[in-house]
C-alpha positions, 0 to 999 in steps of 0.5 A: 500500500502506497500512502502519501502525506501532503504536508510534512509538519509535526502531525505528519511526522508524529503519524509517520513515526508511529506508523513506522514503529507499528509492525502492521505497517512495516511493509507499507510504502510511505511518501511525503511532500510539502510546498517547498521545504526540501530540507524538511523532506530530507530530514524526514527521509533520513530519520524514518526512511520515507520516500520524498518527491515533488513530482505530483504525477508520479507521487499520486497516480499510484497512491492508495491513500492520500493524507492531507497534513498541510497547514490549513492556510495552505489547504485550498492551494494544495488541494487544487494542485493535487486534484488533477492527479487524484484517481479515486484514492482514499483521502484522509484529512488531519486538518484541524477545523476544515470540514469534509464539505470544504475538501469535497468542494475543491477535489470533487466526489471522493472517499474522505475520512476526517481525523483528529489525532494528537502528537502522542501518535509518535509513541503509539498513544494518540487519541483519535476521533474519526468521521467519514463521508458517504463515499467511503467503502467498507474496505476503505473504512477498515484501512482508515481504522487500521492506520489510526489504530496503529498509532493509538486509540480510535473513536468514530464520531459525527463530524460535528463533534470533531470540534470537541475532539480537537479542543479536548484530545487534539490540544489535550497533551499541551494541557497536561504539559502545562500542568507538568510545567507548574508542578516542576516549577513548584518543585524547583523552588523547593530545590528538588528535581521532580521530573522522575516523580511527576512522570511516574505519578502521571503514568500511575494515575493514567493506569488507575483511570484505565483499569479501575472501576472507580470514577475520577472523583472517587479515585481523588476522594480515596486519597484525600484524607480529612486534614491531610496533605492532599486535602490541603493541596486540593483546597488551594486548587478549589480556591483558585477555581482550577476545575472551572478554568480547565472546563473553560479551557476546553470549551474555548478551544472547542469553540475556537476550532469552530470559529476558525473553520467558519472563518477560513471557509468564508474567506476561501 
């Protein structure tokens, strides 16, 4: 199977690395191209052994899957440039904020899947939301699911819900890193190298959430003894409305995904 990435940014690299590390894709042929950054293509080729080319005819005519991973602002131009070379290939978009209908309006009738992975795809731990248009065949659906299952977990959702997936899991790793920054800063002020403790704490908490039958609230309460250190720490978070702030963070990121889509599609 020949899989072609149109775009060579961080998301394309995360997917390429994840797919290369997945045994199910060891025999697949991965190609990559971009607008004009040949040094970036050379870097990806050296790091991951992918093929690179600017010859759209040879690149796309024999492709089985075309993954749209360019910057959204470059999407219209890029889609127009590849349209003459498309031959009923499966199209997968990982472009945040661009709808399936926007893509269809430029390239015409095609089997299109829209995906929202995150950069944890690099280590096979992405949380990906998937939507499909009506032209997807069962065999193509299986292909899409196999690609994203190789780089993490997959949930199929209505396209209208992908803004929430974007705000929650697409941006989610950044929220966690933000928390870690705060934890590390607090520990450094106390003169402690905290990163090994923080990493293992996050891993342990994630595993508990995954394997326990208890809710996050119950898990929190189980380690929050009355008058104890955890209660004292939680009280500080509550006094600063941290839970509300995170709810607003996710809501704003979700709403902004929708705003960007509407703004971009009105302009273009």
